[in-house]
C-alpha positions as CSV (number, residue, x, y, z in Angstrom):
1,X,20.7,13.3,-6.0
2,X,19.6,13.2,-2.4
3,X,20.2,15.8,0.2
4,X,19.9,15.6,3.7
5,X,19.5,18.7,6.1
6,X,19.1,18.3,9.9
7,X,19.5,21.6,11.5
8,X,21.1,23.9,8.9
9,X,18.1,24.7,6.9
10,X,16.4,27.9,6.4
11,X,13.2,29.4,6.8
12,X,12.3,28.5,3.2
13,X,12.2,24.7,4.0
14,X,9.0,23.3,5.1
15,X,8.9,20.7,7.8
16,X,11.9,19.8,9.9
17,X,13.8,19.2,12.0
18,X,15.1,16.8,9.3
19,X,14.5,17.6,5.5
20,X,15.5,15.1,2.7
21,X,15.2,16.6,-0.8
22,X,15.6,14.1,-3.6
23,X,16.1,15.0,-7.3
24,X,15.8,12.2,-10.0
25,X,17.6,12.0,-13.4
26,X,16.1,13.7,-16.5
27,X,16.7,13.1,-20.1
28,X,19.1,14.9,-22.5
29,X,19.4,16.2,-26.1
30,X,20.9,12.7,-26.9
31,X,19.6,9.1,-26.2
32,X,21.4,7.3,-23.3
33,X,20.3,4.2,-21.4
34,X,21.7,1.5,-19.0
35,X,21.0,-1.8,-17.6
36,X,22.3,-3.3,-14.3
37,X,22.0,-5.8,-11.8
38,X,23.1,-6.0,-8.1
39,X,23.1,-9.3,-6.3
40,X,23.9,-10.7,-3.0
41,X,23.7,-14.5,-1.7
42,X,23.7,-15.8,1.8
43,X,26.1,-18.3,0.8
44,X,28.4,-15.6,1.0
45,X,27.8,-14.2,4.1
46,X,29.7,-14.8,7.4
47,X,27.8,-16.6,10.2
48,X,26.5,-14.1,13.0
49,X,27.5,-14.8,16.6
50,X,23.9,-15.2,17.9
51,X,23.1,-18.1,15.2
52,X,26.3,-19.9,15.9
53,X,25.4,-19.5,19.4
54,X,22.0,-21.3,19.1
55,X,23.4,-23.7,16.8
56,X,21.3,-22.8,13.7
57,X,21.9,-22.0,10.0
58,X,22.5,-18.3,8.9
59,X,19.3,-16.7,7.5
60,X,18.9,-17.5,3.9
61,X,18.7,-14.0,2.7
62,X,18.9,-13.0,-1.0
63,X,18.9,-9.9,-2.6
64,X,18.2,-9.3,-6.6
65,X,17.8,-5.7,-8.1
66,X,18.1,-5.8,-11.9
67,X,17.1,-2.6,-13.6
68,X,16.9,-0.8,-16.9
69,X,16.6,2.9,-17.7
70,X,16.5,5.3,-20.8
71,X,16.4,8.7,-21.8
72,X,16.4,11.3,-24.4
73,X,14.2,13.5,-26.6
74,X,10.7,12.8,-27.5
75,X,10.4,12.1,-31.2
76,X,7.8,10.9,-33.5
77,X,9.3,9.2,-36.5
78,X,8.4,10.7,-39.8
79,X,7.4,14.0,-38.3
80,X,9.2,17.6,-37.5
81,X,7.7,17.0,-33.7
82,X,10.0,18.5,-31.3
83,X,12.8,18.9,-33.9
84,X,14.6,21.4,-31.4
85,X,14.6,18.8,-28.8
86,X,12.9,20.8,-26.0
87,X,11.1,17.9,-24.8
88,X,12.9,15.2,-23.5
89,X,12.1,12.2,-21.0
90,X,13.8,9.9,-18.5
91,X,12.4,6.5,-17.2
92,X,13.7,3.7,-15.1
93,X,12.6,0.5,-13.9
94,X,13.9,-1.5,-11.0
95,X,12.8,-5.0,-9.7
96,X,13.3,-5.9,-6.0
97,X,13.8,-9.7,-5.3
98,X,14.4,-9.3,-1.7
99,X,14.4,-12.4,0.8
100,X,15.3,-10.5,4.1
101,X,16.2,-11.8,7.5
102,X,12.8,-11.4,9.5
103,X,13.8,-12.8,13.1
104,X,15.9,-15.4,15.1
105,X,12.8,-17.4,16.6
106,X,13.9,-18.6,20.1
107,X,11.5,-20.3,22.2
108,X,10.5,-23.3,24.5
109,X,8.5,-25.7,23.0
110,X,6.5,-27.9,25.4
111,X,7.7,-31.5,24.8
112,X,5.2,-34.2,23.6
113,X,5.0,-35.5,27.2
114,X,4.1,-31.9,28.4
115,X,1.3,-31.5,25.8
116,X,0.1,-35.0,26.9
117,X,-0.4,-33.6,30.3
118,X,2.6,-35.1,32.0
119,X,4.0,-32.4,34.1
120,X,5.9,-34.7,36.7
121,X,9.3,-33.5,37.8
122,X,10.8,-36.0,35.2
123,X,9.1,-35.0,32.4
124,X,10.0,-31.3,33.1
125,X,13.7,-32.0,34.0
126,X,14.0,-34.0,30.6
127,X,12.6,-31.0,28.6
128,X,14.6,-28.4,30.3
129,X,17.7,-30.4,30.3
130,X,18.3,-29.9,34.2
131,X,19.0,-32.4,36.9
132,X,15.9,-33.7,38.8
133,X,13.4,-36.3,38.3
134,X,14.1,-38.1,41.6
135,X,12.4,-41.6,42.2
136,X,10.9,-40.9,45.6
137,X,7.6,-39.5,46.0
138,X,9.4,-36.5,48.1
139,X,11.9,-36.0,45.0
140,X,8.6,-35.8,42.7
141,X,6.7,-33.4,44.9
142,X,9.7,-31.1,45.4
143,X,10.1,-30.2,41.7
144,X,11.9,-31.0,38.5
145,X,15.5,-30.4,40.1
146,X,14.6,-31.7,43.9
147,X,15.8,-28.1,44.8
148,X,14.6,-24.6,45.3
149,X,13.6,-23.3,42.0
150,X,13.7,-19.8,43.3
151,X,17.5,-19.9,43.7
152,X,19.8,-18.1,41.4
153,X,20.5,-21.5,39.4
154,X,16.8,-21.2,38.4
155,X,15.7,-17.8,38.3
156,X,15.3,-17.4,34.5
157,X,13.0,-20.5,34.6
158,X,9.9,-18.7,36.3
159,X,7.3,-21.4,37.2
160,X,8.2,-23.8,34.6
161,X,10.2,-25.8,36.6
162,X,7.3,-26.4,39.3
163,X,5.7,-29.8,39.1
164,X,2.0,-30.3,38.9
165,X,2.1,-32.6,41.9
166,X,-0.4,-31.9,44.5
167,X,-2.5,-29.6,42.0
168,X,-6.1,-29.5,41.3
169,X,-7.3,-30.0,37.5
170,X,-10.3,-28.5,36.0
171,X,-12.5,-31.2,37.4
172,X,-11.4,-30.8,40.8
173,X,-9.3,-33.7,41.0
174,X,-6.1,-34.0,42.7
175,X,-3.2,-34.4,40.1
176,X,-1.4,-37.3,41.9
177,X,1.6,-37.1,44.2
178,X,-0.2,-38.0,47.4
179,X,0.6,-41.0,49.7
180,X,-3.0,-42.2,49.1
181,X,-2.3,-42.0,45.5
182,X,1.5,-42.1,44.3
183,X,0.7,-43.3,40.9
184,X,1.5,-40.7,38.0
185,X,2.1,-37.9,40.4
186,X,2.1,-34.7,38.3
187,X,0.2,-36.1,35.4
188,X,-2.9,-34.1,34.5
189,X,-5.7,-36.5,33.2
190,X,-6.8,-36.3,29.4
191,X,-10.1,-35.3,30.4
192,X,-9.0,-31.9,32.1
193,X,-6.7,-31.0,29.1
194,X,-8.8,-28.2,27.5
195,X,-9.6,-29.3,23.7
196,X,-9.5,-25.9,22.5
197,X,-6.1,-25.3,23.9
198,X,-5.1,-28.8,22.7
199,X,-6.1,-27.7,19.2
200,X,-4.1,-24.5,19.7
201,X,-1.0,-26.1,20.7
202,X,-1.0,-28.2,17.6
203,X,0.5,-25.2,15.6
204,X,3.6,-25.5,17.8
205,X,6.8,-26.4,15.8
206,X,8.9,-29.4,16.8
207,X,11.8,-28.8,19.4
208,X,15.1,-29.0,17.4
209,X,17.6,-27.9,20.1
210,X,18.6,-29.1,23.6
211,X,18.6,-26.3,26.1
212,X,21.8,-25.4,27.4
213,X,23.4,-23.8,30.5
214,X,23.7,-20.2,30.4
215,X,27.2,-19.0,29.7
216,X,29.1,-16.8,32.5
217,X,26.1,-17.5,34.7
218,X,25.2,-19.9,37.4
219,X,21.7,-20.6,35.5
220,X,21.5,-24.2,34.5
221,X,19.3,-24.1,31.5
222,X,18.3,-21.1,28.7
223,X,15.1,-23.0,28.3
224,X,15.6,-22.7,24.5
225,X,14.7,-26.0,22.7
226,X,13.6,-24.3,19.6
227,X,15.7,-22.0,17.4
228,X,15.3,-21.0,13.6
229,X,16.4,-18.2,11.6
230,X,13.2,-17.0,9.7
231,X,13.1,-15.1,6.3
232,X,10.5,-12.7,5.0
233,X,9.7,-11.8,1.3
234,X,9.5,-8.3,0.1
235,X,9.6,-8.5,-3.5
236,X,8.6,-5.7,-5.9
237,X,9.3,-2.9,-8.3
238,X,9.7,1.0,-8.8
239,X,9.1,2.6,-12.0
240,X,10.0,6.3,-12.2
241,X,9.8,8.6,-15.0
242,X,10.4,12.3,-15.8
243,X,9.2,14.7,-18.6
244,X,11.2,18.1,-19.3
245,X,10.0,21.0,-21.6
246,X,11.9,24.2,-22.4
247,X,8.8,26.1,-23.1
248,X,10.8,29.1,-23.9
249,X,14.2,30.6,-22.8
250,X,12.5,31.9,-19.6
251,X,9.7,29.2,-19.0
252,X,10.6,25.8,-18.1
253,X,8.5,22.8,-17.1
254,X,9.1,19.5,-15.8
255,X,6.9,16.7,-14.4
256,X,7.6,13.3,-12.6
257,X,5.4,10.0,-12.0
258,X,6.6,7.3,-9.6
259,X,5.1,4.0,-9.0
260,X,6.2,1.5,-6.5
261,X,4.8,-1.6,-5.4
262,X,5.8,-4.1,-2.6
263,X,4.5,-7.6,-1.8
264,X,5.3,-8.4,1.7
265,X,4.7,-11.8,3.1
266,X,6.0,-12.0,6.9
267,X,5.7,-14.9,9.6
268,X,5.8,-12.7,12.9
269,X,2.3,-11.0,12.6
270,X,0.7,-7.9,11.1
271,X,3.2,-4.8,11.5
272,X,0.4,-2.6,12.7
273,X,-0.7,-4.5,16.1
274,X,0.3,-3.8,19.5
275,X,0.3,-7.6,20.4
276,X,3.5,-9.1,21.5
277,X,5.5,-10.5,18.2
278,X,5.7,-14.0,17.6
279,X,8.7,-16.0,18.9
280,X,7.8,-19.0,16.8
281,X,6.5,-19.1,13.2
282,X,2.7,-18.3,12.7
283,X,0.6,-21.2,11.3
284,X,-0.4,-18.9,8.2
285,X,2.0,-15.9,6.7
286,X,0.5,-12.7,6.8
287,X,0.7,-10.6,3.2
288,X,0.4,-7.4,2.1
289,X,0.4,-5.9,-1.4
290,X,1.5,-2.2,-1.0
291,X,1.2,0.1,-4.2
292,X,2.2,3.9,-3.9
293,X,1.5,6.5,-6.8
294,X,3.6,10.2,-6.6
295,X,3.2,12.8,-9.1
296,X,4.9,16.1,-9.2
297,X,4.7,19.0,-11.3
298,X,7.6,22.0,-11.2
299,X,7.1,25.4,-13.5
300,X,9.9,27.8,-13.3
301,X,9.5,31.4,-15.0
302,X,12.6,33.7,-15.3
303,X,11.0,37.1,-15.0
304,X,13.9,39.0,-15.5
305,X,17.6,38.9,-14.7
306,X,17.1,39.2,-11.0
307,X,14.0,37.7,-10.4
308,X,12.8,34.0,-10.9
309,X,9.4,32.6,-9.9
310,X,9.0,28.7,-9.2
311,X,5.6,26.7,-8.7
312,X,5.5,23.3,-7.5
313,X,2.8,20.8,-7.0
314,X,2.8,17.3,-5.4
315,X,0.3,14.3,-4.7
316,X,1.0,10.8,-3.1
317,X,-1.5,8.1,-2.6
318,X,-0.5,5.1,-0.6
319,X,-2.4,1.9,0.2
320,X,-1.5,-1.1,2.3
321,X,-4.1,-3.8,2.4
322,X,-3.1,-7.2,4.3
323,X,-4.5,-10.3,4.9
324,X,-3.5,-13.7,6.4
325,X,-2.4,-16.4,3.6
326,X,-4.8,-18.8,4.8
327,X,-7.4,-16.8,7.3
328,X,-9.5,-19.8,7.5
329,X,-6.9,-21.8,9.6
330,X,-7.4,-19.2,12.1
331,X,-11.3,-19.5,12.3
332,X,-13.1,-21.2,15.0
333,X,-16.3,-21.7,13.3
334,X,-17.5,-24.9,11.7
335,X,-15.1,-25.8,8.8
336,X,-12.3,-23.4,10.1
337,X,-8.9,-24.4,10.5
338,X,-9.6,-24.4,14.2
339,X,-13.0,-25.6,14.7
340,X,-11.8,-27.4,17.8
341,X,-11.3,-24.2,19.5
342,X,-15.0,-23.2,18.6
343,X,-16.5,-26.7,19.5
344,X,-14.8,-26.5,22.8
345,X,-17.2,-23.2,23.5
346,X,-14.9,-20.5,22.5
347,X,-16.3,-19.4,19.1
348,X,-17.7,-15.9,19.6
349,X,-15.0,-14.5,21.8
350,X,-15.0,-13.9,25.6
351,X,-18.1,-12.8,27.2
352,X,-18.4,-8.9,28.0
353,X,-18.1,-9.7,31.7
354,X,-14.5,-9.2,31.3
355,X,-14.8,-6.1,29.6
356,X,-17.4,-4.5,31.9
357,X,-16.3,-6.2,35.2
358,X,-17.3,-9.1,37.5
359,X,-20.8,-9.7,37.8
360,X,-22.1,-8.2,34.9
361,X,-25.6,-9.4,33.6
362,X,-24.5,-9.1,30.0
363,X,-23.6,-12.8,28.9
364,X,-23.5,-12.4,24.9
365,X,-20.3,-13.1,23.3
366,X,-18.4,-10.3,21.7
367,X,-18.9,-12.0,18.1
368,X,-15.1,-12.8,17.3
369,X,-14.5,-15.8,15.2
370,X,-10.6,-15.7,15.1
371,X,-8.4,-17.5,17.4
372,X,-7.1,-15.0,19.9
373,X,-3.7,-14.3,21.1
374,X,-2.9,-16.5,24.2
375,X,0.2,-16.4,26.3
376,X,1.9,-16.1,29.7
377,X,4.5,-13.8,31.5
378,X,7.1,-16.2,31.7
379,X,8.9,-18.7,28.8
380,X,6.1,-21.5,29.4
381,X,3.8,-20.9,26.4
382,X,5.1,-20.0,22.7
383,X,3.8,-16.8,21.6
384,X,2.0,-16.2,18.4
385,X,1.8,-12.5,17.3
386,X,-1.2,-12.2,15.4
387,X,-4.0,-9.7,15.7
388,X,-7.5,-9.7,14.4
389,X,-7.8,-9.0,10.5
390,X,-11.3,-8.9,9.4
391,X,-12.5,-10.7,6.4
392,X,-12.1,-7.9,3.9
393,X,-8.5,-7.5,5.1
394,X,-6.8,-4.6,6.9
395,X,-7.7,-1.3,5.7
396,X,-5.1,1.5,5.2
397,X,-5.2,4.4,2.9
398,X,-2.7,7.4,3.2
399,X,-2.6,10.6,0.9
400,X,-0.8,13.7,0.8
401,X,-0.9,17.0,-1.6
402,X,1.2,20.0,-1.4
403,X,1.2,23.2,-3.3
404,X,4.0,25.9,-2.9
405,X,5.0,29.1,-4.7
406,X,9.0,30.6,-4.3
407,X,9.8,34.1,-5.6
408,X,13.7,34.9,-5.6
409,X,14.9,38.4,-6.1
410,X,18.4,39.7,-6.1
411,X,18.8,43.2,-5.2
412,X,22.4,44.6,-5.1
413,X,24.0,42.4,-2.2
414,X,20.8,40.8,-1.3
415,X,19.3,37.5,-2.4
416,X,15.7,37.9,-1.4
417,X,13.3,34.8,-1.2
418,X,9.5,34.9,-0.4
419,X,6.9,32.2,-0.8
420,X,4.0,30.1,0.6
421,X,3.3,26.4,1.2
422,X,0.2,24.4,1.7
423,X,-0.2,20.8,2.5
424,X,-3.0,18.5,3.3
425,X,-2.2,15.1,4.7
426,X,-4.8,12.4,5.2
427,X,-4.8,8.8,7.1
428,X,-7.8,6.7,6.6
429,X,-7.5,3.2,8.4
430,X,-8.7,0.7,10.5
431,X,-7.7,0.9,14.2
432,X,-6.0,-2.1,14.2
433,X,-5.7,-3.9,17.6
434,X,-8.1,-1.2,19.3
435,X,-8.7,-3.8,21.8
436,X,-12.3,-2.3,22.9
437,X,-12.6,-5.6,24.6
438,X,-9.6,-5.1,26.6
439,X,-6.0,-6.4,25.9
440,X,-5.8,-8.5,29.1
441,X,-9.2,-10.3,29.1
442,X,-7.9,-11.9,32.2
443,X,-5.2,-12.6,34.5
444,X,-4.8,-16.0,36.2
445,X,-1.6,-16.7,37.2
446,X,-2.0,-20.3,38.6
447,X,-5.6,-21.5,38.3
448,X,-9.0,-20.8,37.3
449,X,-12.3,-21.9,38.9
450,X,-13.1,-25.6,38.7
451,X,-15.6,-26.4,35.5
452,X,-15.4,-22.8,34.7
453,X,-14.4,-22.8,31.1
454,X,-12.4,-19.9,29.3
455,X,-15.4,-19.1,27.2
456,X,-17.4,-17.9,30.2
457,X,-14.6,-16.5,32.3
458,X,-15.7,-13.1,33.3
459,X,-19.4,-13.6,34.4
460,X,-18.0,-14.8,38.0
461,X,-15.6,-13.4,40.6
462,X,-11.9,-13.4,39.7
463,X,-10.7,-16.8,40.8
464,X,-7.8,-17.6,43.2
465,X,-6.7,-20.7,45.0
466,X,-8.9,-19.6,47.8
467,X,-12.2,-18.5,46.0
468,X,-15.4,-19.9,45.8
469,X,-16.1,-22.0,43.6
470,X,-12.9,-23.7,44.5
471,X,-10.2,-23.1,42.0
472,X,-8.1,-25.5,39.6
473,X,-4.4,-24.8,41.1
474,X,-1.3,-25.4,39.1
475,X,2.0,-24.0,40.4
476,X,3.2,-24.6,36.6
477,X,2.0,-21.9,34.2
478,X,2.1,-24.4,31.3
479,X,-0.2,-26.6,33.4
480,X,-2.7,-24.1,33.8
481,X,-2.6,-23.1,30.2
482,X,-3.2,-26.8,29.0
483,X,-6.3,-26.8,31.4
484,X,-7.5,-23.6,29.7
485,X,-6.2,-20.7,32.1
486,X,-3.6,-19.0,30.0
487,X,-2.1,-15.8,31.7
488,X,-3.5,-13.6,29.2
489,X,-5.5,-13.3,26.2
490,X,-6.2,-10.6,23.4
491,X,-8.7,-10.1,20.8
492,X,-10.4,-7.1,19.1
493,X,-14.4,-6.5,19.6
494,X,-14.4,-4.2,16.7
495,X,-11.9,-2.3,14.4
496,X,-13.3,1.1,13.6
497,X,-12.2,3.3,10.7
498,X,-10.5,6.6,11.7
499,X,-10.4,9.1,8.5
500,X,-8.1,11.7,9.8
501,X,-6.5,14.6,8.1
502,X,-5.0,18.0,8.7
503,X,-4.1,20.9,6.6
504,X,-1.3,23.5,7.2
505,X,-0.7,26.8,5.3
506,X,2.6,28.7,5.7
507,X,4.5,31.7,4.4
508,X,8.2,32.5,4.7
509,X,10.6,35.4,3.8
510,X,14.4,35.1,3.9
511,X,17.4,37.4,2.9
512,X,20.9,36.4,2.2
513,X,23.0,40.0,2.6
514,X,26.4,39.7,1.4
515,X,28.0,42.3,3.9
516,X,31.5,41.6,2.8
517,X,33.3,39.5,0.4
518,X,33.9,37.1,3.4
519,X,30.6,37.7,5.4
520,X,27.5,36.7,4.6
521,X,24.3,37.2,6.9
522,X,21.2,35.1,6.7
523,X,17.7,36.3,7.9
524,X,14.7,34.1,7.9
525,X,10.8,34.1,9.1
526,X,8.5,31.3,8.6
527,X,5.1,31.6,9.8
528,X,2.8,28.3,10.1
529,X,-0.7,27.5,10.9
530,X,-0.9,23.7,11.6
531,X,-4.5,22.7,11.8
532,X,-5.5,19.8,14.1
533,X,-5.9,16.3,12.9
534,X,-9.9,16.1,12.2
535,X,-11.9,13.1,11.6
536,X,-14.2,12.9,8.5
537,X,-16.7,11.0,10.1
């Protein structure tokens, strides 16, 4: 039985403004039990509009909840133990088999031509499925449409439609497209493609859709060439038990124990990070095995015909460890799944110059060996939503205990209730995505300094097309990314533990006065001392 009170609860209720009270089953003097199963399969579901719009199959969501429970008197065969059946039990077990919808991933995946450095008008027009790709040098220079990319037809593309023609690569070379060098206009040379970024891009999925015009607008492309319904696994179980004993006609006791465990396997990133979520599946899933334990005790004493006292004690403990299924795949150290990133000079993270400002004399790196989050502010770069997880996994422990006493007295037309309540709640966890090294390591919209690799960025003044040393220049954000200059990057310097807890002590008194047979007045007062969160460190 579950009762939810929003605004009509009295002073005898702790917490608020929403109070949820749950009472589980108890055993009886006879044995009873049941078995059941609830099932649901995606094959019986209808297709939702958004999935049909992008031409993808419905998410393969499946649910399977089998359970069993039994209750009755506690007996020991061959003895007279509990012959009066004052001690009874109830126990239930339910399994969760859950394959749940996680996300409809939609993204623009750079084509193989683009990943190889071809950002010519024809390459961009083909990838975006828009008109363009003229044959003359003038057509190629003006962009993938041969028209104004900032107009309403292309307002949702950002700089992705701008060709690299006339840009400058990381080696200071012109990216084709001049009358003196008309060959391969807009094509970045292989030597200018950043090897760390190239290794990063190998995790991108393959395009599976042709971008389409945006219905109901003048926009010629939705830029989406990858769409997939992704599911997550949340299998687990719950075991709940209860013991009741009528110690005497005036003294009753019951105790409960609940054990629940959930195994989570997801593909959009850890749940506790502040980084943007993935719009493509991560190269390795994030797994979390989460158990919780709860115990409660209730002792009720009937003092006389008009007076009853109730004592309640509860405690709950919850942990949520988590780790990437294959953390090594994200490592940049030798032998790691992306050691090419480290070999390109990025292992150890960005220099603290990014954190402390340009011109800093600190040149050592932050000691981070996991690939960071990279992205840009438009649709040009697919987004992985991971955050840093240490070797030991994410650390999250929570607990709470409560103690309460309620005294009820009926006096003539008054029902008086008074009591106290105490609680302590603790939260001991790593401050994930603390970003002590800064969330935005750098913001380079259209280029970075020539011959200045990402791993040393921050030790020099912020580059721009007119800065000294000269800057690489790419009007196309994916081109800048390909040369090692994404719009932003994020990784942690350290995840520190915050072992916090608070204690509250409360007291209350209420009176329900039946003034007339059809008129009852309720008075109540609750005093609460809610302590501040304090760090055990």
